[in-house]
N, C-alpha and C positions, 0 to 999 in steps of 0.2 A: 625698480628706481630708474630715476632719470638722471642720466650723467651729464654734467654741464661743463665742468673743468677738470681736466687730468693732467696730474703731475706725473712726468716721466722722469724719473732718476736715472741717472747715467745718459742723460738724453742727447749727449754727443757721441755715445760709444756705438760698438758694432750692432747692437739690438735696439738701443734705445732711439738711435736718429732716424733709424727705419720707420720705428713705431711712431714717432713725431711726425713722419711725413705723409704716413696712412691716416693719421688721426686727424691733421691738416686737410688733408684730401676729401674726409668725410666732413669736414666744416666744424670740427669739435675743438673747442678752445682747450689748448695746448700749454701748459707750462713746462719749459725745458728745466730740468734739473741737472745744473752744471756749475762750477765755481766761477763761470767767465758769464753767467747769466744775471739776469735782472728780475727778480731778486736772487741773489746766488744762492747755492746749494752746495754744500760740502759735508760727505759723512764723516769727517773728522773734527767738523763745528757744529756741534748739536745747536748753536745760537742762530745757525741758519735755516732751521729747520722749520720752525712756525711760520716765518715770512713765507716759505715757500711753500707750505701747506694751507695758508690762509685762503680761505673760499673754494676748495677743492674737494671734489666728490670722490674720485677714484685715484688710485697710485700703482704705477708700476714700480718695483722694486727690484734694482738691478745692483747689488752691492759690489763693490769695486775694493780688494782687488778679488777676493772669493769670500764665500760664505764659511768656508772651512779654514781661513786664518784665524789666529787667536785673537780673542775679543771680538769677532764678528758677531758672535750669538747675543752677547750685551748691546751691542748697538743695535741690532734689528730688534731687540725687545724696546728698547727705550724709543725707537722712532715708530714702532707700532703704536704704542702707548700714545705718543704725541700724536700721530695721525688722527687716531680715534678720538681724543679729547679735540682735536680741531676739527670733527665732523664728517672726517671720510667714512664713506659708508662701502666702500669697495677696494680689496688689494689685490694685485697680481704679483706674484713673486716669481723670479726667475732663479730657480734652483740647479744644483749641480748632481748628476746623476752618480750614485755609488758614494756620496759623502755623506756619512752620518751626521757631521756637525751642520751639512746644510738640512737634512731632516729635522734637527731641532728647530732650526728656522722657520721650516714648514710648519712645524705646530705651533711656534708662537703666533703666526699668521692664520692658521686656523681658528685657535684660541681667542683672537680677538674680539669675538662678537659681532663682526660685520662679514659682508659678503667678500669670499676668497677664491682664487685660483692658484694653483702652483704648476708652472711650466719647468719640468726636471728635465735638463737638456744634458746630451753627451755632448763630446768635444766639436767645437765649431770648425765648419768647412772653411770660414772666413779667418781662421788663425794662418792658414797659407797664404793668405793675399793681403789681409787687414792687420795681421798680428804680428808675433814674436819670429815667425819662419818666413816672413816674405824677403828679407834681406839677405837670409841664407839661400833661399831660393834662385834669387838674382844673381850672387855669386858663384852658383853652381856646386855649391858644397853645403849639405846639411847634415849637422852634428847632433845626434839626439842621443839620450841615453838608452841603455840597451832595454829594448820592450819588443817582444814579438807577438803580443796578442794583437786581436782584431779589436777595432771600433768602428761602431757605426755613426761615422761622422753627420752631424747635422746642420743643415744650412740655416744661416741666422734670418733670412727672409720667410722660412717657415715659423720660426719661432716670431719673428714681429707679425705673421699674419694671426698665429693663435692669441697672442696678448691683445691684439686690435681687437679682436672680438669679444675677449674676455672682458676688456675694459669696459665696451661699450655695449654690448647685448647680453641678454638674458640666457640662463641655460648652463651657465659653466661654474656657478656657485658650488663649493664642495669639491670641485674636480682635482686630480692631481694628473696632469697630462705628461707621462713620460715620453720623451719624443726622441726620435733617431733618425737617422737615414734610412735608406731602402736596402743596404747591403754593407758587410762586414769588410774593413780594409786593416792593413797595418799600415804604420805611417811609410814605412818602405813603398808598400803597394802605392799610396797616395802619392808619392814624390815621384815614381816610375811613370804615373799616368801623367801627371804635371807636365815632366820631362818629354813625354812622348807628344804630347799636347802642344808643347810650344817647339818641338824639335831641336832640343838643346841639352845636352847631357848634365844630368846634376847627379853628383857622387852624394851618396847616403852612406853615413860613418855612424857606427853604434860604439858607443864607449861607457865605460864603469860611470855609475852615478857620481862616484868623489872627483873623476876627472872630468866630467860636465859641470860640476859644481867649481871646480878650480878655474875652469874655462871661464864662467860667466863671472866668478870673482875679478880675474884678469880684466874683464872686460869692462869692470867698474860698476856691475850690478848690485844692489843691497841684498843686505840679510834676510828680507823680508821675501823679495824675489825669490832670492835661492831657496827659501825654505818652502815657499809654493812649488817651484817646479820638481824639488825633491818630493812633495806630498802630492802632486799629479802623477808622476811617472813611477813613484814606487808603491802607492797605495791605489789611487784611483783606477790606474792602468795595469792592475793583476790580473785582469781577466774577469773581474765582477760585472763589467758591463759588455762583455762579448756576446751580446744577444740583440734582437730588434725590439722594439716596442710599437704599440699602435697608438701613440698619443696625438700624433698629426692627423691620423685618420679619424679617431674620434672627435677631435675638436673641431676641425673644418671639413672634414667630409672628403677629402682627397689623398694619394700618395705623397709622402715626402719626396721633395727634389733630390734628385740622382746625383751621386759625387762627379759623376761624367758630365753633366749639365751645367755643373757650376763650373768646373774644370775648363770647359769649350768658352763659356761665356766670359770668364775672368782672361783667359788665352787672347781672346779677340781684342783684349783691352790693351795689350802690350806690357802691362806691368810687369810680369815675370820676367821679360828679356829686357827690362831697365837695366842699366850698367850702374853698380855701385862701388865705391872705392873700397879695396880689400882693407884688412886690419893694419898691415903694414903702412899704407898709404894713408890711412887716417892718423897714423901715429907720426907720421913724418911733419 
């Protein structure tokens, strides 16, 4: 098939904005799927789906907040059905490694009757620099639930490279690319590597899950976020993903980006050394 227009859901997020840029660099017509775009796209408002899908040939599906959250399976089923009805011929799904609920969504995409590819990803490198761990690193204290398993952190630039070829080229139909980084690290390993790169002490503190949730609740985070953090740290990070996979190599013929290379590049930006107010200062 010839791809002319691509909808990138989550088009301003970690993977989505990188995919949008790559597609634009290839002179591919891109529609950014976000609430601020025109037409707007909102996963929670299905009335926005058809306008965003009109005239689209392929879709990158990145569901927020996660495919594992309650109700996500039904939303993905309805969205995929709508996409096919609108004439979409190719679907690329960002899935979660070690998440049974995500695999249900993978099957929905595979059964849609169109070309499909699944990118089943491990924990993102960029969660340390663009996600929920950034401010903690900047403050010099990272508090996480007790977890000692090792995770093969994946760089989102690798994901974006794979998604771009899967959306625009042939040879990826029916593939499930399980993508990981090149080595296994604990969260403490990762924080220590960042601290060494920026020459700044970062205290790593492990607490029971109940205490972690209490802290998040006191910080004003909602129950949906609390549920997701509980699920990730007690279910997904139970050791089931403590092995490498070859999805990056199979998809684009090169090794995944090493965590040290990611750390070195981000350290050069200075973002981890930026000062942020403490929780006490924020509340004053």
